PLY file of the C-alpha trace (Angstrom):
ply
format ascii 1.0
element vertex 81
property float x
property float y
property float z
element edge 80
property int vertex1
property int vertex2
end_header
-4.94 -9.72 12.92
-4.56 -10.29 9.07
-1.00 -11.25 8.01
-0.56 -7.77 6.04
-1.21 -5.71 9.02
1.24 -7.60 10.70
3.61 -7.12 8.16
3.10 -3.79 7.85
3.37 -3.13 11.47
6.76 -5.24 11.68
8.21 -3.30 8.99
7.45 0.35 10.33
8.78 -0.96 13.48
11.93 -0.34 11.87
11.63 2.68 10.62
13.94 5.33 12.52
13.07 8.63 11.04
9.46 9.80 9.48
11.35 11.29 6.83
13.00 8.23 5.07
9.27 7.72 3.94
9.72 10.25 1.01
12.68 9.46 0.31
13.05 6.86 -3.06
16.32 4.80 -3.31
17.75 5.62 -6.79
17.85 1.83 -7.78
14.00 0.99 -6.96
12.92 -2.13 -8.45
10.39 -2.30 -11.06
7.96 -4.04 -8.61
8.33 -1.70 -5.97
7.79 1.27 -8.64
4.23 -0.97 -9.73
3.35 -1.04 -6.42
3.93 2.76 -5.97
1.58 3.42 -9.37
-1.29 0.92 -7.69
-1.11 2.85 -4.39
-1.50 6.59 -6.31
-4.54 4.81 -7.98
-5.60 3.39 -4.81
-5.60 7.10 -3.59
-7.44 9.01 -6.69
-9.93 6.16 -6.71
-10.39 6.50 -2.84
-10.35 10.32 -2.67
-13.14 10.55 -5.77
-15.48 8.32 -3.81
-15.33 10.52 -0.74
-15.72 13.79 -2.66
-19.13 11.95 -4.23
-19.61 10.81 -0.39
-19.74 7.49 -1.18
-18.38 5.18 1.50
-19.17 1.95 0.53
-16.92 1.80 -2.12
-14.34 3.70 -0.17
-14.68 0.72 1.59
-14.63 -1.89 -0.55
-11.98 -0.09 -2.82
-9.26 -0.14 0.43
-10.69 -3.73 0.94
-9.44 -4.44 -2.64
-6.71 -2.59 -2.35
-5.49 -4.39 0.96
-6.43 -7.81 0.30
-5.57 -7.86 -3.81
-2.84 -5.49 -4.25
-1.14 -5.96 -1.30
-1.68 -9.32 0.36
-2.09 -11.43 -2.32
0.32 -9.62 -4.92
3.25 -7.28 -3.34
3.94 -8.74 -0.14
3.73 -12.51 -1.36
6.83 -11.20 -3.20
9.10 -9.27 -1.44
8.35 -10.85 2.13
12.00 -12.76 1.53
14.07 -9.94 0.60
0 1
1 2
2 3
3 4
4 5
5 6
6 7
7 8
8 9
9 10
10 11
11 12
12 13
13 14
14 15
15 16
16 17
17 18
18 19
19 20
20 21
21 22
22 23
23 24
24 25
25 26
26 27
27 28
28 29
29 30
30 31
31 32
32 33
33 34
34 35
35 36
36 37
37 38
38 39
39 40
40 41
41 42
42 43
43 44
44 45
45 46
46 47
47 48
48 49
49 50
50 51
51 52
52 53
53 54
54 55
55 56
56 57
57 58
58 59
59 60
60 61
61 62
62 63
63 64
64 65
65 66
66 67
67 68
68 69
69 70
70 71
71 72
72 73
73 74
74 75
75 76
76 77
77 78
78 79
79 80
């Protein structure tokens, strides 16, 4: 199992309530803001690829997002929080 999948599942294991996902702390860091911006961009790109019926682009964007933005970037920085 890739590192980032274990990291995500490990963090979700401590989630007590699904409503916690919609609440952002007031003191969110600039790095977290950047990560939220990137996931919004990713979601827009994937939705456009779905709408244009390009499943290969959906897979490509998803793999690039998981490997580049999350695993190589964000998770590497925040794993020691």
